[in-house]
C-alpha positions as CSV (number, residue, x, y, z in Angstrom):
1,X,-82.8,-115.8,-124.7
2,X,-84.0,-117.9,-121.8
3,X,-82.1,-121.1,-121.0
4,X,-83.5,-123.9,-118.7
5,X,-86.5,-123.7,-116.5
6,X,-87.9,-120.4,-115.3
7,X,-85.6,-117.3,-115.2
8,X,-87.3,-115.7,-112.2
9,X,-87.8,-116.6,-108.6
10,X,-86.6,-115.7,-105.2
11,X,-83.8,-116.4,-102.7
12,X,-83.2,-119.4,-100.6
13,X,-84.2,-117.7,-97.3
14,X,-86.1,-119.7,-94.7
15,X,-88.9,-121.4,-96.5
16,X,-88.4,-119.4,-99.7
17,X,-86.4,-120.6,-102.7
18,X,-85.3,-119.8,-106.2
19,X,-87.6,-120.9,-109.0
20,X,-85.6,-121.4,-112.1
21,X,-82.2,-122.5,-110.8
22,X,-79.5,-122.9,-113.5
23,X,-81.1,-120.3,-115.8
24,X,-79.8,-117.5,-117.9
25,X,-81.5,-114.5,-119.4
26,X,-80.0,-111.8,-121.6
27,X,-83.1,-109.6,-122.0
28,X,-84.8,-106.9,-120.0
29,X,-87.2,-107.7,-117.1
30,X,-90.5,-106.1,-116.5
31,X,-91.4,-104.7,-113.1
32,X,-93.8,-107.6,-112.3
33,X,-91.5,-110.4,-113.3
34,X,-90.6,-111.6,-109.8
35,X,-92.1,-114.6,-108.1
36,X,-91.8,-115.2,-104.4
37,X,-91.9,-118.8,-103.5
38,X,-93.0,-119.9,-100.1
39,X,-93.8,-123.5,-99.4
40,X,-95.6,-124.8,-102.5
41,X,-97.1,-121.4,-103.5
42,X,-95.7,-118.7,-105.8
43,X,-96.8,-115.1,-105.1
44,X,-96.3,-112.4,-107.7
45,X,-94.0,-109.6,-106.4
46,X,-93.1,-106.5,-108.3
47,X,-89.8,-104.6,-108.0
48,X,-91.5,-101.2,-108.3
49,X,-91.4,-98.5,-111.0
50,X,-88.2,-99.4,-112.9
51,X,-88.4,-96.2,-114.9
52,X,-87.6,-94.4,-111.7
53,X,-84.5,-96.6,-111.3
54,X,-83.2,-95.6,-114.8
55,X,-83.5,-91.9,-113.8
56,X,-81.7,-92.6,-110.5
57,X,-78.8,-94.2,-112.5
58,X,-78.5,-91.2,-114.8
59,X,-78.3,-88.8,-111.9
60,X,-75.8,-91.1,-110.1
61,X,-73.6,-91.2,-113.1
62,X,-73.8,-87.5,-113.5
63,X,-73.2,-86.8,-109.8
64,X,-70.1,-89.0,-109.7
65,X,-68.8,-87.9,-113.1
66,X,-68.5,-91.6,-114.0
67,X,-66.8,-92.5,-117.2
68,X,-64.9,-95.8,-116.9
69,X,-66.6,-99.2,-116.9
70,X,-65.7,-99.7,-113.3
71,X,-67.1,-96.3,-112.3
72,X,-70.3,-97.1,-114.1
73,X,-70.6,-100.4,-112.3
74,X,-70.1,-98.6,-109.0
75,X,-73.0,-96.3,-110.0
76,X,-75.2,-99.3,-110.8
77,X,-74.4,-100.7,-107.3
78,X,-75.3,-97.4,-105.7
79,X,-78.5,-97.1,-107.6
80,X,-79.6,-100.7,-106.7
81,X,-78.9,-99.9,-103.0
82,X,-80.8,-96.6,-103.2
83,X,-83.7,-98.1,-105.1
84,X,-84.4,-101.0,-102.8
85,X,-83.5,-99.1,-99.6
86,X,-81.3,-101.9,-98.2
87,X,-79.5,-105.1,-98.8
88,X,-79.9,-108.7,-97.6
89,X,-82.2,-107.8,-94.7
90,X,-83.4,-111.3,-94.0
91,X,-85.5,-110.4,-91.0
92,X,-87.3,-107.7,-93.0
93,X,-87.8,-110.0,-95.9
94,X,-89.2,-112.9,-93.8
95,X,-91.6,-110.6,-91.9
96,X,-92.6,-109.2,-95.2
97,X,-93.7,-112.6,-96.4
98,X,-96.1,-112.9,-93.5
99,X,-98.1,-110.0,-95.0
100,X,-99.1,-112.4,-97.8
101,X,-100.9,-114.9,-95.5
102,X,-104.3,-113.1,-95.4
103,X,-104.3,-111.7,-98.8
104,X,-106.6,-113.1,-101.5
105,X,-107.2,-110.1,-103.7
106,X,-104.7,-109.8,-106.6
107,X,-104.6,-106.0,-106.5
108,X,-103.7,-106.2,-102.8
109,X,-100.9,-108.7,-103.5
110,X,-99.3,-106.3,-106.0
111,X,-99.6,-103.4,-103.5
112,X,-98.2,-105.3,-100.5
113,X,-95.6,-107.2,-102.4
114,X,-93.8,-104.2,-104.0
115,X,-90.2,-104.6,-102.9
116,X,-89.0,-101.1,-103.6
117,X,-87.9,-99.2,-100.5
118,X,-88.7,-102.1,-98.2
119,X,-85.1,-103.1,-97.5
120,X,-86.2,-106.7,-98.3
121,X,-84.7,-107.1,-101.8
122,X,-82.1,-109.8,-102.1
123,X,-80.0,-111.4,-104.8
124,X,-82.7,-112.2,-107.4
125,X,-84.3,-108.7,-107.3
126,X,-80.9,-107.0,-107.1
127,X,-79.6,-109.0,-110.1
128,X,-82.7,-108.4,-112.1
129,X,-82.6,-104.7,-111.5
130,X,-78.8,-104.7,-112.3
131,X,-79.6,-106.5,-115.5
132,X,-82.1,-103.8,-116.6
133,X,-79.8,-100.9,-115.6
134,X,-76.8,-102.5,-117.5
135,X,-79.0,-103.0,-120.6
136,X,-80.4,-99.4,-120.4
137,X,-76.9,-97.9,-120.9
138,X,-75.9,-100.3,-123.7
139,X,-73.9,-102.9,-121.7
140,X,-74.5,-106.5,-122.7
141,X,-75.4,-108.6,-119.7
142,X,-76.8,-112.0,-118.7
143,X,-78.9,-112.5,-115.5
144,X,-77.9,-115.8,-114.0
145,X,-79.5,-117.9,-111.3
146,X,-77.5,-121.0,-110.3
147,X,-75.9,-123.0,-107.6
148,X,-72.9,-121.6,-105.8
149,X,-70.6,-123.0,-103.1
150,X,-70.3,-120.3,-100.4
151,X,-67.6,-121.3,-97.9
152,X,-68.3,-124.9,-98.8
153,X,-72.0,-124.5,-98.3
154,X,-74.1,-125.1,-101.4
155,X,-76.9,-122.5,-102.0
156,X,-78.6,-120.8,-104.9
157,X,-77.7,-117.3,-106.0
158,X,-78.5,-114.7,-108.7
159,X,-75.8,-112.5,-110.2
160,X,-74.8,-111.0,-113.6
161,X,-72.3,-111.8,-116.4
162,X,-71.2,-108.9,-118.5
163,X,-69.7,-108.6,-122.0
164,X,-68.2,-105.2,-122.6
165,X,-65.5,-103.9,-125.1
166,X,-64.2,-107.4,-125.8
167,X,-63.9,-108.3,-122.1
168,X,-66.0,-110.5,-119.9
169,X,-66.9,-110.0,-116.2
170,X,-68.8,-111.6,-113.3
171,X,-70.8,-108.8,-111.6
172,X,-72.4,-109.3,-108.2
173,X,-74.2,-106.6,-106.3
174,X,-75.4,-108.9,-103.5
175,X,-72.1,-110.2,-102.2
176,X,-70.0,-107.1,-102.5
177,X,-66.3,-106.7,-101.7
178,X,-64.1,-103.9,-100.2
179,X,-61.8,-101.8,-102.3
180,X,-59.6,-99.1,-100.6
181,X,-61.9,-99.1,-97.6
182,X,-65.1,-98.7,-99.7
183,X,-67.9,-101.3,-100.1
184,X,-68.0,-102.0,-103.8
185,X,-69.7,-104.5,-106.2
186,X,-67.8,-107.6,-107.0
187,X,-66.4,-107.2,-110.5
188,X,-64.2,-110.0,-111.7
189,X,-62.7,-110.2,-115.2
190,X,-63.0,-113.7,-116.7
191,X,-61.9,-115.3,-120.0
192,X,-64.3,-115.5,-122.9
193,X,-64.5,-119.2,-122.7
194,X,-65.5,-119.2,-119.1
195,X,-68.2,-116.6,-119.9
196,X,-69.5,-118.8,-122.7
197,X,-69.6,-121.8,-120.4
198,X,-71.6,-120.2,-117.7
199,X,-74.1,-118.6,-120.0
200,X,-74.6,-121.8,-122.0
201,X,-77.5,-124.3,-121.5
202,X,-75.0,-127.1,-120.7
203,X,-75.1,-127.3,-116.9
204,X,-72.0,-129.4,-116.1
205,X,-69.4,-129.0,-118.7
206,X,-66.8,-126.2,-118.7
207,X,-65.7,-124.0,-115.9
208,X,-67.1,-122.7,-112.6
209,X,-65.6,-119.4,-111.2
210,X,-63.8,-119.3,-107.9
211,X,-63.4,-116.0,-106.0
212,X,-62.1,-115.3,-102.6
213,X,-62.5,-111.9,-101.0
214,X,-63.5,-109.9,-97.9
215,X,-67.2,-109.1,-97.6
216,X,-67.7,-106.0,-95.5
217,X,-71.4,-106.5,-95.1
218,X,-70.9,-109.9,-93.5
219,X,-67.6,-108.7,-91.9
220,X,-65.9,-111.9,-92.9
221,X,-63.9,-113.6,-95.6
222,X,-65.9,-115.4,-98.3
223,X,-64.8,-118.2,-100.6
224,X,-67.3,-118.6,-103.4
225,X,-67.5,-120.9,-106.4
226,X,-70.1,-119.6,-108.9
227,X,-72.0,-122.1,-111.0
228,X,-70.5,-124.7,-108.8
229,X,-71.6,-127.9,-110.5
230,X,-69.3,-127.7,-113.5
231,X,-66.4,-130.1,-114.3
232,X,-63.6,-127.5,-113.9
233,X,-62.9,-124.5,-111.8
234,X,-61.5,-121.2,-113.1
235,X,-59.3,-119.7,-110.3
236,X,-59.6,-115.9,-110.5
237,X,-56.5,-113.8,-110.2
238,X,-57.9,-110.5,-108.9
239,X,-57.1,-107.8,-106.4
240,X,-59.6,-108.8,-103.8
241,X,-57.5,-110.0,-100.9
242,X,-58.7,-112.1,-98.0
243,X,-58.2,-109.9,-94.9
């Protein structure tokens, strides 16, 4: 199910932006379903061989002897990091875009624009891969691209919303938190009604999700409202404490 606009795009980084803001998708993405937007042009980017990522996840689950839902989510986070070779490396990403300038051959675009192992993947690619990994092990998930309010700064962001064993979660592998001294994905349980609001085509009714936590990658506290344009705000009660 695809809701509103396009469901693919890229991050708001420099002159790049997300195509398909306020979109939801509960299917599985193909390798090539990433578009990088720069100025008025869209350039096809591929995530890489996703089949390899599935094998990585299986090995990570086995290595960590993961059984619980939270442990599986940790393994997905580890797999996404390993697969893309880095997280939120803005300088790498922006220098990578410059490679597109002199390329006119479609085959060369695909070769140069593969994001795997470049350390240039950000929230869209990470959320797309997370979506595929979750689906591959039977966990129901939505990919979501929408406006968020990050420390009162409005930006666009991609993340996942999970339905599992009668419970509902926000899952973010791009703005992680810290648990017991370890960098971990943000996993926040939310009510079913809030989950239905944020995965629905209605853009303004219902609840946004507010989360405050310490982000070890940015080495600072973050205060984020997901899907920030809705009428109400659901205040999460979680164990992620501002340091």
